[in-house]
PAFIVO-39604 format. One record per residue (C-alpha): x, y, z; residue in three letters. Coordinates in steps of 0.02 Angstrom, whole numbers, plus 50000, padded with zeros to 5 digits. Layout:
N
XYZALA...
// end
This chain:
288
497904929450069UNK496124935650092UNK494474932050009UNK493344947150021UNK491484947350055UNK490454962450000UNK489414962950160UNK490924963350275UNK490744976550410UNK491584992850362UNK492595002250494UNK491925019150541UNK493475028450481UNK495295024950449UNK495855037650577UNK494825029550715UNK495515012350675UNK497265019450685UNK497085030950834UNK498335020850936UNK499605020150793UNK501085028050881UNK501025026251068UNK502905028351060UNK503145041950931UNK505025042050949UNK505115024550874UNK503985029150727UNK503335011350726UNK501615005550670UNK500804988950716UNK500314975150595UNK498554975450666UNK498304993950631UNK499084993250459UNK497994978350417UNK496484988650472UNK497095002750360UNK497084991150210UNK495354984350253UNK494605001650273UNK495415008150114UNK494764993750008UNK493044995050088UNK492995013650048UNK493545010149870UNK492164997149844UNK490895009449913UNK491565023449801UNK491735033749959UNK493435042549969UNK492725053750104UNK492975039450226UNK494865041250212UNK495875051650334UNK497015061550219UNK498525071950268UNK498575089850204UNK499995084950088UNK499265068250032UNK499685062649856UNK498605050849753UNK499165043349588UNK498305031549467UNK499435023449338UNK500715037249362UNK499505051849349UNK499255063349498UNK497385064349531UNK496145068849666UNK495505054549774UNK493775050549710UNK494225052549527UNK494665038849404UNK494465021049468UNK493585027149625UNK492045030449518UNK491935013049440UNK492675001049570UNK491544987349637UNK491794972749754UNK493544967349806UNK493564948449794UNK495374944549839UNK496894953049912UNK498654949449974UNK499714962250064UNK501444966450127UNK501554976650287UNK503044987250337UNK502874992250520UNK504515001950517UNK503985013150372UNK502115013550415UNK501725007650238UNK500834993650145UNK500684986449970UNK499174976449916UNK498824966249760UNK496954963749735UNK495574958649616UNK494184971449596UNK492564970849500UNK492264986149392UNK490634993649332UNK490264989449151UNK491784977749135UNK491584958949120UNK493384954449167UNK494054958549339UNK495364972049360UNK497034967949441UNK497304981949565UNK498874986949657UNK498945000049794UNK500335006849905UNK499825016150063UNK500825025850190UNK500285035550344UNK501095049050449UNK501255049350639UNK499475056250651UNK498785040850562UNK498385051250407UNK498685044750232UNK500125053550145UNK500445041549998UNK499135032649892UNK499945025049737UNK498835014049629UNK499095003149476UNK497584998049371UNK497914982949259UNK496414979749148UNK496164966449015UNK497224975948888UNK498794975148996UNK500234962848981UNK499814944549020UNK498194949449107UNK497474933949194UNK496514938249353UNK496074920049384UNK497894916349419UNK498204930349544UNK497674920349699UNK498844905849654UNK500224901349775UNK501554888049767UNK502064881949937UNK502284897350044UNK500764906850109UNK501184924650059UNK500514933050214UNK501104919850339UNK502414926250461UNK504074917150455UNK504934909750608UNK506254922250667UNK507654910550614UNK507034911050433UNK506834929950422UNK508084941450337UNK508644959350364UNK507924973950267UNK509584975750176UNK509614957450126UNK507844957850058UNK508154973649956UNK509804966749889UNK508904951049827UNK507584961349737UNK508904972749662UNK509894957749599UNK508324951149515UNK508064967449422UNK509914968249377UNK509754950849300UNK508724958049157UNK510214968849106UNK511594956149138UNK510874938449155UNK512564929849148UNK513474941149270UNK512114943049403UNK511874930749544UNK510104930549614UNK509674920649772UNK508284909849701UNK507624895249800UNK507214878549719UNK505814878149675UNK505394896349638UNK503924902649534UNK503364919249461UNK501664926249410UNK501504941749301UNK499784949649308UNK499144932649360UNK500004922849221UNK501244909849283UNK502834911849182UNK503964898849264UNK504014880449304UNK504944879949469UNK506414890349404UNK506364909249421UNK507994911249326UNK507014906749169UNK506794923849089UNK506034918748923UNK506274932048787UNK507174943448913UNK508624931148928UNK509624941048799UNK509904954548930UNK510164973048903UNK508474977548979UNK508484991649107UNK507334991649259UNK507345010149301UNK506545021849429UNK506805009049567UNK506045010449739UNK505844998349883UNK504615007649994UNK503874992450082UNK504874978450163UNK503904966050270UNK505234958750382UNK504084946850475UNK503284939250320UNK504884939750216UNK504184950950078UNK505034965149986UNK504114975549855UNK505094983649714UNK504344997249604UNK505134999949433UNK504805005449257UNK504974988649171UNK506144990949022UNK506085009449065UNK504285009349003UNK502924999649094UNK502315003349270UNK502744988149373UNK502924982149550UNK503584965149600UNK503204956849767UNK504584944749818UNK504314931449952UNK505934925650034UNK506324912150160UNK508084910350231UNK508664924050112UNK508074914949955UNK506664920049838UNK505274907049836UNK503884916449744UNK503644932249641UNK502024941349602UNK501984956549490UNK500694969549442UNK501084977349273UNK500164992549211UNK500255003449057UNK501685013948992UNK502025028949101UNK503455040949128UNK503565048949252UNK502805037849386UNK502175052149494UNK503435047949631UNK505075054049557UNK505575061849723UNK505705044349798UNK506645036249654UNK508465032449621UNK509195044249490UNK509775036249328UNK509615017949280UNK510085002949385UNK510235002949573UNK508855004549700UNK508265017549823UNK507975012050000UNK506595019450107UNK
// end
């Protein structure tokens, strides 16, 4: 978890901060330090409305709420200070997902901002996927986004409490399956477990409490799990919630059990702009 300060020193350029990304190219591994620097530089560039600071690959794709756009358009023109962020870092896939709070020009209420980044072996950004959840979106409550219950989201787990990539993705997939078949789906929830949706806490120590969705029959489609943070025990699942709303869920797991869930929920959108990375059809999840 990070609290941001507007006067924080800005890195000279993403590509310089990531110059040592792949000393062993055959392993295609990135370091936590360099991916963390990538996040910092991206958010600093966003706050400064300066997309020219980004090192973009020739085939880079940028989406905002499912729409393919040019970097510098849309939210880049109105974004202000970033006051909070939490991130998942996938060193194996050279990708990150960040949930943040961002001031916006002319808007009194903070915007809940989600961004997924990925770089190639030249430390150039290939994927920039952003969700903008403003005050009109579901359960919008920016004051609740920094809340945590027990586990520090970004804290690294002891090796004995970490899980495999397959285990983390299976837990997230089971959670999404629960909305279709709540009685027949077993989800590895810890006790206690709590969930926040756009900053609104929707549980009281029991993540199996689904509220109005407990009737089942709800499909979580277009699934992707592009970022899995093995060291911190975080898996991020992207879906169309009820085959409608842009949504990503961040799941924090310890010893294979889900302890916390944070979600960023945007507007209706179909397609998402990333159909080439999605699982065809309804249920089931694509792995990176």
